[in-house]
N, C-alpha and C positions, 0 to 999 in steps of 0.2 A: 564533558561528553557532548558530542555533536551528532545529532540525528536529523534525518530528513524524512518527511512523508511525501511520497510521490503517488499521485492519483492519476488514473487514466481516463478514458473517454466517458462522458456523460455524468461523471461524478461532480462536475460543476453544477449539475441540476438537482443535487440533493436538497430536500426540503420541498421540491416541486414534483420530482419524478417518482411515480409509483410509491407514494408514502406508506402504503400497506406493506411494502417490501423493505424500503429504505428509510422510513421514518419521515418526520416533518421538520427536521433541523437542517439548516445549511451547513456545509462543511466548514465554512469560514467561522461561523458561530461556535461550532464544536472545536475547531482548532484553537480559538481563544481560550476555551475551557482547558484544553490540553496544556497550553502554555502556562496557565495558572497552576494547574495540578502538578506539572513537572517543571517547576520553576528553577530547579537546580541544574537543568541541562539546556543546551542551546538546541532549539527545535525549529527547523525550517519546513516550508511547505511548497510544493510545486504541483501544478495540475496542467495536463494538456490532453486534448482530444486527438493529437497527432502522434502516431507511433514513433516516427523518427525523432521528434522532440523528446519523447520519453527515453529513448535510447541515448540521445545526446546528454540528457541530464544524468542518467546512470553513469555514463563514462566520465562526466565532469566531476561528480562527487564520489565516485567509486574507489578512489584511492586516498581520499582525505577525510572522509567522515567516519564516525565510529559505527554507524548503523543506518540502514535504509529500511523503512516500512513502505512496502510497495503494494498498492492495489491497482493492478494493471487492468482491472475491470474486464470487458469483453476481450481485450487483447491477450488475456491470460490463456484463452482457449484457441487462439489463432496465430500468435506471433512467435515464430521460431527466433526471430531477430531479438526480441526482448529476452527470451530465455537464454540466448547466447550471450547477450550483454550482461546478464546477471552472473553467468559463469565466468565471464572475462574479467570482472572487477575483483578487487580484494576486499572491499567493505562487505560485511555480512548483510544479507537481505532477509527480512521476514515478509512472506507473502500474506496479505490479508484480504478478506472479503467480508462485506457487511452481512450478506445473506449466506445461508448454508447452500452452497452451490450443488451439493449432492442431493438436495431435495428439489432441484429444479430440472430443466431440460437436460437430456443426455449429453449434449455437446458441452455443457458446463462442467461435466465430470472430469474432463481432461485439462491438465495445466501444463503449459510449456515452461512455467516459471519454477514449479516445485522442486524439480531435480537439482536446481542450483541454489535453492533457498536454504537458509539456516533452519527454518521452520515455516509452518503454515497455520494460520488462525482464521477460522471462518464460522459464520453463523451467529455471532454475538452482537450483531448490530454495530453501531459505532464503537461500542466497547472493545471490538476486535483491535482497534488501534491502541487503546490503553494497554491491552494485554501484550501487544507486540512491543511497545515501548518498555513495559516492565520486563520483558524477556532480555532486553539489552542491559537494563539496570542490574538484573540478577546475575549477569555473566561477567561482572567486573572482576 
């Protein structure tokens, strides 16, 4: 099984950015833990602060991978293009968020990704990624 985690803007600052919301661990450190925990699958990672690069990556992997874990971050609430890209590809996508976006500002209650996603996991901190990966393993 081949999965990829795609992270959007500002998630490269995990461990530094608002630790009370996002925790104090870098995503790179957490990704190493995921690779160890899920050592029977091929797990890749991509992060960009640029919307077009995220769309390009979805199109690149969206017909060859078994699953995509997507945290589009703030683009979740603004990018019709990312939402359209998720709908245009064949690979199933699980939308994830570290925080519970429904407990935050009103604009974060809207997602342009959800309608094309296999499912949505939010509010469990970094464990949201674990749960998303497990959802692909359980659907074999």
